[in-house]
N, C-alpha and C positions, 0 to 999 in steps of 0.2 A: 690578274694578280689581286684585285680587290676581293674576289671570291675567296681566295686562299687566306688573305689577311683577316677577313671577317670570320672564317671558320676557325682558324688557329687562335685568334684573339679571344673569341667567345668561349671556346672549349677550355682554354687554360687561363682564364681571367683570374682564377683563384690563386694562381702561383705567384711567388715573388719573381716577376719577370718583366722584361722590356720588349715590346713588340711594335714594330713600325715598318713603314715603307720608305726606302731610300732610292733616289733617282740621280744618276750621274749624267743625264742628258741623252744617253744611248739606250739604257735599259733601267727597268724598275726592279728593285730587289726587296724581298721580304726578309727582314732580320728579326730573329727571335732569340733573345738571350735569357737564360735561366740557369739554375743550379745544375751541375753535371748529372746528378742522380735522376733528374727528370728528363734528360735528353732522349733516352730510348722511347719513352711514351710520346714525346713531342714529334720525334722523327717518324714513328709509325703513323701517327695521325696525319702528319704533313704528307707522307707518301700516299696515304689513302686518298687524300683530296687532290694531290697532283695527278694521281691516276684518273680521278673524275674529270679534271680539266681536259686531259687528253682524250679519254674514252668518250666524253660527251662533246665538249667544245670543239676540239680539233677534228673529231670524226665528223661532226655535223658540217663544219666548214669544208672538209675534204669532199664530201658528197655534194655539197652546194656548188663547189667549183667544177666538179667532174661530170655531174649528170645533166643531160639536156632533156627536158621533159615538157615539150610544147603543148601536150594534150591535157596537162593538169593546170588548174588555176592556182593562184598563189597559196590559198588555204590547203588545197590538196597536196601541193608540192611540199609544203612545210610538214604536213602530217606524214608523208612518205619519208622525208629525210629524218624526222624525229623517230619514226618507227624503225628505220634502219639502224639508227644509233642504239635504240633500246634492244634490238634483236639479240645482239651478242654482248651486251653491256657487261654482265658478270665475268665472262671469259676475257674480254678485252681488259677490264680493270685489273683482274688478277695477273694477267701477263705483264701489264705495265708495272705493277707493284714489284714483281720479281726483277724487272730490269732496273728499277730504281735502287734496289738494295746495294749497299756498299758505296754509294755515292757520297762524297764529302759535301759538295754543294749541288743544289738541284737547278740546273739550267734547263728550263722546260723546253725551249726550242731546240737546244742541243740534244736532249734526250730523244725528242721526237724525230729529229733529222738523222741522228747517228746510231741510236740504240734500238730503234723500233722499226727497222727496215722490214722485217717479216710481217709486222702488223700492217704496215702500209701496203705491202704486196697483197695481203688478204683483203684489205678494203678495196683495192683496185679490182681484184677478182670479183667481188660482189657487185661493184659498179658495172662491170662488163656484162653482167647477167641482166641488167635492167635496160631494155631497149628504149629508144626515143618515142616509140609508139605506146609506151606505158600510159594507160588511161584510167579513168575512175573505176571501171570494172575490175581491173587488175589490182588497183589499190584496195578495193573492197575485199577481194580474195586474200590479199596479203594481210590486211588487218584482222580478218576472220581467223586466219591461221595463227598469227602472232598472239592474239588475245586468247585463243584456244589453248596455246602452250603456256600461258602465263599462270602464275599462282599467287595467292595471298589477297589481301584486301587493303584498301586505302579509304580515308575519310576526307570528304570535301566540305569545307565550311567557309563561307564568306570569301570565296575565291582562292582559298589556301588549301593545300593538300597535306595530309598527315599520314604517316605510316601506321602500322598496327600498334606501335608503342607510343603513338600520339606525338611523334617528332615531326616538325614541319619539314617538308621536302622542298628544296629550291634548286635542284640541278638544272632546271630549264633556264636559269639566269646565265648559264654558261653558253647558251646559244642565242642570246639576245634578250628581248623583253620576256620575262616570265609569264606564262599563261597556264591556266588549268589544263587545257588540252595537252600541251607539251608535257606538263608535269605528270599527268595521268599515264601517258604513254611511257615516259621514262621510268615510272615507278615499277613497271613489270607486273602489276597486279591485274587480276581478272575480275575482281569485284569492287565496285565503287559505292560507298555509302554517302549520300548527300544529306547534309543537315541544312535545310532551307533550300530555296530555289536557286539553281545555278544560273549564270547569265545565259542569254539566248544562244550564243555560239557554242558554249560548253554543253548546254542542254541538247542542242541538235546533234553534236558529236556523240554524246553518250547514247542517245536514242538510236542513232544510225549504226554505231559500231559495237555497243555493249548490250543494248536491249535489256533482257531479263537479268543481266549481271549488275544492273544498277538498282539500288535500294534508296528510296526517299524516306527520310526519317522526320 
């Protein structure tokens, strides 16, 4: 909820509006009040970011709970889970947005549990294709395929990732602690431009999986 709050508050900070989080003990609610003429724009932006919460955060947790991967270390497991989230991200996000339309109030858990059954079935089908014997060689092949299918470029500077319009990307905060590795995978880009030297973990990841697709400026 804090992710949504930050996104909506920052985007519409110029409006005469009241934005806040309310908690009744059982659930937290994001409330945004503004003039009626602005409502379509606020709703559209809210729906886009709710779709991100589900397509990234919920999907990562789904695979985290479902997949048994004893042959991968913690770092490799996280890379795989994040890559699985990234693989169908545009399609998942658009499907969720369509399901959100026409909703008076957005109950995120309710939407996920009752309106996105088809999506959960698809995620389950993906999980069933990944055996417990999945090891680093399979991960390398999957990342090679995923990056080969990716398009666009991102910029990495001081541990922060930016898209082609120089907007900071922070979807990885939806799956826990934000990291450059997670953010790069979630960006769906196949070229990474680094301004300055990245940290050792990110550098090793880029060299291993992106190779010549990394440019150091």
